[in-house]
Every structure is written in structure tokens, then in C-alpha cells.
N, C-alpha and C positions, 0 to 999 in steps of 0.2 A: 667327755672329751674337753670341754672348756677348761682352760688352764694348763692343758697338756703342752709339752714342748717336745719337738722332734728334732734330733740332731744326728748327723752322719759324720763318721770319721773321714780321714783323708783318703782312705782306700775303700769307701763303702758308699752305697746308695740305698734308697728305700722307695717303695711304691705303696700308696695308701688308697683304699677304696672306701669312701664314706657311704653311709646308709642311703643317701639320695643318688648314688652312682657317680658322684664326683670322684675323679681320679687325680691324685697329686703325686708327683715324683720329685724326690730331692736327690741332687747329685752329691758328689764327694764334698766334704767340708761345709755342709749346709745346715742351717738352723731355722726353724719355723715354730711359731707359737699359735695355738688355736685359742682365740679369745671367746668365740661363741659358735656353737653348732646346734641348730634347732631344725628338726625335720618331722613335723606333725601336720601334714597337709589337710587333714580333716578339720583341724582347728585353726588353720591358717597361721601356724607357728613355723616360720621358715626363716632361717638366717645362717649365713656362713661368714664369719669374720676371722681373719688370720693375719698375723704379722710375719713377714719374711725378713728375717734378721740379716742373714748372709747366705751366699751360695747361689746355686742354680735350681730352678724349679720349673716343672711343666704341669699344666692343668688341662683337664678336659672336664668342663662343667657338667653337672648332673641336673636333676629335677628341680632343685631350688632355682637355678638360673632360668628354667622354663616357666615356673609358676610365679616367681617373685624376683626378677632380675635385679631390682634395686636393693635386695637384701644380701647380695654378695659383695663383700668389701675386703680387699687385700691391701695391706699397708706395707710399705717399705720405709727405710730410714729417710728417704727424700720425697716420697710421693704416696698417694692413696689411689688405688686402682678400683674403678667401678666396673664390674664385669657384667656383660649382658648376654652371656651364653656363647661359648666358643672354645677353641683350643688355643693355647698360647704358652709361651715360655718367658721366664724372667731371670735375669742375673743381677744379684745384689753384691756389690764389692764390700 
């Protein structure tokens, strides 16, 4: 997954479920890049780093947020969000 880019068209949306049960939804005209995803709890290798480039996004955090909340980082063009386990939505113009 690292290096993958997810884009939706003007009339489409997508929902993703990651191995740690994180759920990410992208609305129409959205773009997100996955910079890092590690989920190996036995070896304490846990990380979710993504860049939200444009559009609308909703998140329901999974096991990484419970086990290592400091390892979830979401970047936007104007801010970096540190997530500590929750449900939230973001809009990037």
C-alpha cells in the first residue's frame, strides 16, 4: 500500500477497510496518498501515514489508534492531524 494513490471522479466515491480495521471513505473529486501503512502488532510495527490532497474524507480509526495512537498521522496541504482514536471527517479545498 505505501505509495498508493486513491482518486475518485466527480460522480464517484470509495470506501476502504485496512488490515487493522481502519475505515476510510473518500467523497467525489477526492485524492489521498498512503505514505506508510504498517500493521504487525506482534513486532510493534504500527503506522498509518496518509496525505489528503483534496476532497472529502471520513475516518473510523482501527487497531493502530488503540495500540499506538501517536503512529497515526494525516497530512493536509495546510495542517497535520494527529489522531488518537475516533471518528471524524475532513474537507480539503
